[in-house]
Kinemage of the C-alpha trace (Angstrom):
@kinemage 1
@onewidth
@group {chain A} dominant
@subgroup {mainchain}
@vectorlist {calphas} color= white
{ca met a 1} P 166.626 166.550 75.867
{ca ala a 2} L 164.985 163.659 74.005
{ca phe a 3} L 165.978 161.287 76.762
{ca asp a 4} L 164.514 163.560 79.394
{ca phe a 5} L 161.230 163.889 77.479
{ca ser a 6} L 160.816 160.163 77.086
{ca ser a 7} L 161.564 159.617 80.782
{ca ile a 8} L 159.007 162.208 81.725
{ca ser a 9} L 156.467 160.561 79.391
{ca ile a 10} L 157.054 157.204 81.013
{ca ile a 11} L 156.702 158.700 84.461
{ca leu a 12} L 153.510 160.471 83.496
{ca phe a 13} L 152.144 157.304 81.963
{ca ile a 14} L 152.894 155.375 85.143
{ca leu a 15} L 151.296 158.087 87.231
{ca ala a 16} L 148.251 158.038 84.995
{ca ile a 17} L 147.929 154.289 85.452
{ca ile a 18} L 148.291 154.662 89.192
{ca phe a 19} L 145.732 157.477 89.172
{ca val a 20} L 143.237 155.372 87.227
{ca val a 21} L 143.816 152.377 89.500
{ca lys a 22} L 143.348 154.504 92.582
{ca thr a 23} L 140.337 156.254 91.118
{ca ile a 24} L 138.349 153.288 89.807
{ca asn a 25} L 137.445 150.533 92.240
{ca val a 26} L 135.323 147.482 91.452
{ca val a 27} L 133.645 146.039 94.554
{ca pro a 28} L 132.593 142.365 94.250
{ca gln a 29} L 129.066 141.240 94.960
{ca gln a 30} L 128.229 140.678 98.675
{ca his a 31} L 131.145 142.873 99.744
{ca ala a 32} L 131.379 146.386 101.189
{ca trp a 33} L 134.465 148.623 101.295
{ca val a 34} L 134.830 151.445 103.803
{ca val a 35} L 136.403 154.660 102.458
{ca glu a 36} L 138.269 157.169 104.627
{ca arg a 37} L 139.075 160.730 103.575
{ca phe a 38} L 141.971 162.284 105.410
{ca gly a 39} L 141.715 159.524 108.019
{ca lys a 40} L 138.007 160.047 108.668
{ca tyr a 41} L 135.108 157.817 107.643
{ca his a 42} L 133.767 159.087 104.348
{ca gly a 43} L 131.457 156.374 102.975
{ca thr a 44} L 130.872 152.744 102.062
{ca leu a 45} L 131.334 151.479 98.533
{ca ala a 46} L 128.565 149.242 97.250
{ca pro a 47} L 129.179 146.316 94.874
{ca gly a 48} L 130.036 147.447 91.342
{ca leu a 49} L 132.129 150.236 89.813
{ca asn a 50} L 133.067 153.055 92.216
{ca ile a 51} L 135.220 156.170 91.794
{ca val a 52} L 137.263 157.674 94.622
{ca leu a 53} L 139.757 160.500 94.778
{ca pro a 54} L 143.266 159.096 94.730
{ca phe a 55} L 145.705 160.180 97.425
{ca ile a 56} L 142.752 161.761 99.253
{ca asp a 57} L 140.453 158.818 99.766
{ca arg a 58} L 141.650 155.373 100.732
{ca ile a 59} L 140.054 151.970 101.173
{ca ala a 60} L 140.426 151.428 104.907
{ca tyr a 61} L 138.374 148.223 105.445
{ca lys a 62} L 136.973 145.499 103.270
{ca his a 63} L 134.107 143.414 104.613
{ca ser a 64} L 132.292 140.353 103.293
{ca leu a 65} L 128.534 140.531 103.690
{ca lys a 66} L 128.129 136.777 103.346
{ca glu a 67} L 127.120 134.516 106.214
{ca ile a 68} L 130.266 133.539 108.088
{ca pro a 69} L 130.565 130.237 110.019
{ca met a 70} L 132.996 130.340 112.926
{ca asp a 71} L 134.083 127.522 115.198
{ca val a 72} L 133.748 128.383 118.865
{ca pro a 73} L 136.676 126.750 120.685
{ca ser a 74} L 135.894 123.870 123.014
{ca gln a 75} L 135.584 124.878 126.666
{ca val a 76} L 134.703 123.329 130.015
{ca cys a 77} L 131.433 124.520 131.538
{ca ile a 78} L 130.116 123.859 135.055
{ca thr a 79} L 126.469 122.813 135.279
{ca lys a 80} L 124.041 123.723 138.049
{ca asp a 81} L 124.719 120.394 139.790
{ca asn a 82} L 128.504 121.064 139.734
{ca thr a 83} L 129.364 118.732 136.887
{ca gln a 84} L 132.050 119.578 134.334
{ca leu a 85} L 130.900 119.483 130.753
{ca glu a 86} L 133.072 120.062 127.696
{ca val a 87} L 131.169 121.978 125.030
{ca asp a 88} L 132.044 123.157 121.562
{ca gly a 89} L 129.920 124.591 118.816
{ca ile a 90} L 129.728 126.668 115.687
{ca leu a 91} L 128.440 130.232 115.332
{ca tyr a 92} L 126.941 131.775 112.202
{ca phe a 93} L 126.971 135.568 111.830
{ca gln a 94} L 126.854 138.239 109.153
{ca val a 95} L 128.129 141.814 108.813
{ca thr a 96} L 125.126 144.091 108.423
{ca asp a 97} L 126.740 147.501 109.086
{ca pro a 98} L 130.239 147.836 107.563
{ca met a 99} L 130.891 151.190 109.271
{ca arg a 100} L 130.206 149.799 112.764
{ca ala a 101} L 132.092 146.629 111.943
{ca ser a 102} L 135.091 148.846 111.088
{ca tyr a 103} L 134.992 151.204 114.030
{ca gly a 104} L 132.790 149.522 116.658
{ca ser a 105} L 135.416 146.946 117.623
{ca ser a 106} L 139.069 146.444 116.875
{ca asn a 107} L 138.342 142.760 116.080
{ca tyr a 108} L 134.655 141.917 115.917
{ca ile a 109} L 135.316 138.263 115.044
{ca tyr a 110} L 137.356 137.734 118.200
{ca ala a 111} L 134.796 139.701 120.212
{ca val a 112} L 131.907 137.581 118.959
{ca ser a 113} L 133.840 134.383 119.664
{ca gln a 114} L 134.649 135.398 123.244
{ca leu a 115} L 131.100 136.560 123.863
{ca ala a 116} L 129.766 133.225 122.596
{ca gln a 117} L 131.988 131.347 125.043
{ca thr a 118} L 131.054 133.430 128.067
{ca thr a 119} L 127.352 133.335 127.203
{ca leu a 120} L 127.480 129.564 126.757
{ca arg a 121} L 129.098 129.120 130.173
{ca ser a 122} L 126.396 131.290 131.723
{ca val a 123} L 123.544 129.346 130.080
{ca ile a 124} L 125.023 125.940 130.952
{ca gly a 125} L 125.582 127.069 134.549
{ca lys a 126} L 121.827 127.568 134.992
{ca met a 127} L 120.957 124.003 133.935
{ca glu a 128} L 121.457 120.549 135.395
{ca leu a 129} L 123.477 117.970 133.499
{ca asp a 130} L 120.502 115.930 132.259
{ca lys a 131} L 118.731 119.050 131.000
{ca thr a 132} L 121.710 120.088 128.870
{ca phe a 133} L 121.253 117.008 126.706
{ca glu a 134} L 117.486 117.459 126.466
{ca glu a 135} L 117.385 121.208 125.747
{ca arg a 136} L 120.022 121.847 123.107
{ca ala a 137} L 117.605 123.980 121.123
{ca his a 138} L 116.961 126.147 124.187
{ca ile a 139} L 120.703 126.574 124.751
{ca asn a 140} L 121.247 127.561 121.114
{ca leu a 141} L 118.475 130.160 121.188
{ca ser a 142} L 119.700 131.595 124.509
{ca val a 143} L 123.233 132.021 123.171
{ca val a 144} L 122.023 133.668 119.957
{ca ser a 145} L 119.715 136.132 121.726
{ca ser a 146} L 122.403 137.132 124.248
{ca ile a 147} L 125.170 137.591 121.668
{ca asp a 148} L 122.983 139.338 119.110
{ca glu a 149} L 122.072 142.092 121.560
{ca ser a 150} L 125.729 143.019 122.116
{ca ala a 151} L 126.937 142.294 118.591
{ca ser a 152} L 124.567 144.836 117.100
{ca asn a 153} L 126.949 147.549 118.349
{ca trp a 154} L 129.654 146.015 116.184
{ca gly a 155} L 127.539 145.951 113.013
{ca val a 156} L 127.204 142.186 113.225
{ca lys a 157} L 124.020 140.082 113.140
{ca val a 158} L 124.273 136.703 114.892
{ca leu a 159} L 122.100 134.275 112.937
{ca arg a 160} L 122.324 131.013 114.862
{ca tyr a 161} L 124.468 128.900 117.135
{ca glu a 162} L 124.720 125.121 117.030
{ca ile a 163} L 126.255 122.877 119.696
{ca lys a 164} L 128.429 120.240 118.079
{ca asp a 165} L 129.426 118.156 121.098
{ca leu a 166} L 128.515 117.864 124.770
{ca thr a 167} L 131.119 115.666 126.444
{ca pro a 168} L 130.842 114.916 130.176
{ca pro a 169} L 133.758 113.359 132.124
{ca lys a 170} L 134.355 109.629 131.673
{ca glu a 171} L 133.094 108.820 135.166
{ca ile a 172} L 129.841 110.704 134.590
{ca leu a 173} L 129.472 109.149 131.150
{ca his a 174} L 129.957 105.714 132.670
{ca ser a 175} L 127.307 106.406 135.322
{ca met a 176} L 124.909 107.660 132.666
{ca gln a 177} L 125.402 104.485 130.641
{ca ala a 178} L 124.684 102.377 133.744
{ca gln a 179} L 121.592 104.468 134.497
{ca ile a 180} L 120.325 104.073 130.941
{ca thr a 181} L 120.902 100.300 131.112
{ca ala a 182} L 119.041 100.075 134.439
{ca glu a 183} L 116.187 102.145 133.070
{ca arg a 184} L 115.886 99.891 130.029
{ca glu a 185} L 115.908 96.777 132.202
{ca lys a 186} L 113.225 98.352 134.390
{ca arg a 187} L 111.069 99.105 131.358
{ca ala a 188} L 111.587 95.529 130.125
{ca leu a 189} L 110.471 94.087 133.478
{ca ile a 190} L 107.461 96.381 133.580
{ca ala a 191} L 106.534 95.412 130.034
{ca ala a 192} L 106.874 91.703 130.901
{ca ser a 193} L 104.718 92.071 134.032
{ca glu a 194} L 102.135 94.039 132.071
{ca gly a 195} L 102.128 91.258 129.506
{ca arg a 196} L 101.582 88.588 132.175
{ca lys a 197} L 98.857 90.702 133.774
{ca gln a 198} L 97.089 91.127 130.455
{ca glu a 199} L 97.467 87.407 129.769
{ca gln a 200} L 95.807 86.519 133.091
{ca ile a 201} L 93.050 89.039 132.432
{ca asn a 202} L 92.469 87.533 128.999
{ca ile a 203} L 92.376 83.994 130.414
{ca ala a 204} L 89.958 84.993 133.195
{ca thr a 205} L 87.775 86.856 130.707
{ca gly a 206} L 87.781 83.855 128.372
{ca glu a 207} L 86.880 81.446 131.166
{ca arg a 208} L 84.101 83.758 132.334
{ca glu a 209} L 82.679 84.098 128.847
{ca ala a 210} L 82.953 80.324 128.331
{ca ser a 211} L 81.177 79.664 131.648
{ca ile a 212} L 78.431 82.116 130.750
{ca ala a 213} L 78.037 80.539 127.320
{ca lys a 214} L 77.937 77.042 128.871
{ca ser a 215} L 75.318 78.061 131.466
{ca glu a 216} L 73.276 79.753 128.747
{ca gly a 217} L 73.477 76.562 126.722
{ca glu a 218} L 72.441 74.385 129.683
{ca lys a 219} L 69.601 76.795 130.451
{ca gln a 220} L 68.352 76.638 126.884
{ca ala a 221} L 68.700 72.846 126.861
{ca ser a 222} L 66.655 72.593 130.090
{ca ile a 223} L 64.026 74.875 128.610
{ca asn a 224} L 63.934 72.770 125.464
{ca arg a 225} L 63.625 69.520 127.480
{ca ala a 226} L 60.876 71.003 129.657
{ca glu a 227} L 59.021 72.233 126.601
{ca gly a 228} L 59.428 68.799 124.993
{ca gln a 229} L 58.151 66.984 128.097
{ca ala a 230} L 55.217 69.391 128.403
{ca ala a 231} L 54.381 68.865 124.769
{ca ala a 232} L 54.611 65.066 125.227
{ca ile a 233} L 52.350 65.182 128.287
{ca val a 234} L 49.836 67.310 126.426
{ca phe a 235} L 50.016 64.951 123.447
{ca leu a 236} L 49.535 61.855 125.659
{ca ala a 237} L 46.695 63.517 127.550
{ca glu a 238} L 45.016 64.461 124.290
{ca ala a 239} L 45.541 60.928 122.952
{ca ser a 240} L 44.135 59.371 126.152
{ca ala a 241} L 41.171 61.730 126.102
{ca asp a 242} L 40.564 60.917 122.462
{ca ala a 243} L 40.791 57.183 123.207
{ca ile a 244} L 38.374 57.536 126.111
{ca arg a 245} L 35.996 59.508 123.933
{ca lys a 246} L 36.174 56.847 121.218
{ca thr a 247} L 35.685 54.043 123.785
{ca ala a 248} L 32.696 55.815 125.294
{ca ala a 249} L 31.250 56.293 121.832
{ca ala a 250} L 31.801 52.618 121.028
{ca ile a 251} L 30.094 51.521 124.280
{ca arg a 252} L 27.029 53.580 123.423
{ca glu a 253} L 26.662 51.731 120.125
{ca pro a 254} L 24.661 48.434 119.951
{ca gly a 255} L 26.696 45.540 121.373
{ca gly a 256} L 29.275 47.901 122.846
{ca ala a 257} L 28.561 46.979 126.440
{ca asp a 258} L 28.783 43.257 125.622
{ca ala a 259} L 32.143 43.813 123.943
{ca val a 260} L 33.404 45.593 127.041
{ca asn a 261} L 32.252 42.743 129.262
{ca leu a 262} L 33.987 40.234 127.006
{ca lys a 263} L 37.202 42.251 127.034
{ca val a 264} L 37.124 42.589 130.800
{ca ala a 265} L 36.491 38.849 131.232
{ca glu a 266} L 39.446 38.036 128.950
{ca gln a 267} L 41.772 40.374 130.850
{ca tyr a 268} L 40.489 39.019 134.203
{ca val a 269} L 41.175 35.433 133.223
{ca ser a 270} L 44.501 36.382 131.651
{ca ala a 271} L 45.570 38.151 134.833
{ca phe a 272} L 44.821 35.089 137.004
{ca ala a 273} L 46.666 32.930 134.491
{ca asn a 274} L 49.742 35.089 134.715
{ca leu a 275} L 49.636 35.052 138.500
{ca ala a 276} L 49.508 31.280 138.468
{ca lys a 277} L 52.576 31.127 136.216
{ca thr a 278} L 54.747 33.511 138.284
{ca asn a 279} L 53.744 32.393 141.775
{ca asn a 280} L 53.906 28.958 143.440
{ca ser a 281} L 50.938 29.764 145.663
{ca ile a 282} L 47.410 29.104 144.496
{ca ile a 283} L 45.371 32.272 144.271
{ca val a 284} L 41.609 31.851 144.594
{ca pro a 285} L 39.282 34.812 144.039
{ca ala a 286} L 37.269 35.932 147.024
{ca asn a 287} L 33.972 35.646 145.104
{ca leu a 288} L 34.004 32.812 142.601
{ca ser a 289} L 30.415 33.581 141.606
{ca asp a 290} L 31.635 36.868 140.126
{ca ile a 291} L 34.073 35.000 137.921
{ca ser a 292} L 31.536 32.507 136.797
{ca ser a 293} L 29.004 35.175 136.061
{ca leu a 294} L 31.625 37.159 134.173
{ca ile a 295} L 32.619 34.101 132.155
{ca ala a 296} L 28.984 33.274 131.514
{ca ser a 297} L 28.423 36.788 130.241
{ca ala a 298} L 31.457 36.540 128.008
{ca leu a 299} L 30.272 33.196 126.569
{ca gln a 300} L 26.862 34.667 125.991
{ca val a 301} L 28.413 37.519 124.063
{ca val a 302} L 30.429 35.088 121.946
{ca lys a 303} L 27.367 32.972 121.196
{ca ser a 304} L 25.361 35.969 120.228
{ca gln a 305} L 28.159 37.089 117.919
{ca gln a 306} L 28.223 33.650 116.303
{ca lys a 307} L 24.464 33.660 115.734
{ca ser a 308} L 24.574 36.993 114.161
C-alpha cells in the first residue's frame, strides 16, 4: 500500500506540474498568441502573464507583431515595350490582427509573397523600360498600395516594398550602355561648341568695346587739339591786337611818327639788300625819288635824335 501511495503522489505531482504549465502562459513582448476553446477561437493573449484552462483551451497560433522583412523571389517581368526585365525586391510587413492572420489565410506569408510578385508584374507591364529605372519610387508605392488592400483581410499591414535589382537582358544592357556613351559624347560636343560660340562672342564684344574706346579717345584728342588751336589763335589775336594798340599809342607820342619812318626805311633798304644777295638780276625801284626821300627822312630823324 505504501508503494501505491507514493506512486499516486508522484502521478499527482506530475499532473499538478502539467496543470500549472498549461494554466500559466507567459507571452513575450511584441507577440500575440491565439487561444481556441473546443476548437473555436476564444481570444488573443497579450504580452505578459496569462491564465488559460488546461485541456479546454489551447494555444493554436503564435504570431510575432514585429516588422518582418521578406525577400520576394526574382522574376522576369515584361515591360510595355515588350522587353524582359528581371526584378527582385524585399517586402516589409507586420501582423496587426492575430485572429485574421490565423484564420484569414492558411499561409499569409506565402500569400503576401505571391501577391507582391503578381502586382509587380502588373505595374512593370504598364511602363516602358526606361521609365522603370527612373520611377522606382513610383513602382514601390504602387506595389505597397495594391498589396495592402488585399492583405488587410489577412490581418497583415504591408509597410513598404523596395526593389533591389532591375536587370535587363545583356543585349538591352549593351544597347543602353552604347546609348549612354553616345549621349555623353553629344553633350560633350554641344558643350565644346557652346564654348567656342561664347569665345567668339567674347572676342567680338572685346573688339567692339576696344574700337569704341579708341574712337572715343580719338574724338577727345581731336576736341582737345581743336580747343588748343582755338586758344592759340585767340591768344595770338589778342597779342597782335595788343601790339597794334601799343604801336598806335607809341606813334601818337612825340617822335613816334619819325621812328616809324626810320624803321620803314631800314626795312625797305634791308629788303632790297636781301634781294640783291639772292638774285643775280639787278632790281631797281620804279620810283627812286621815293627811296631817296625815305632815306632823307630817316637821316633827318637820326640827326634830330643826335641833337637831342
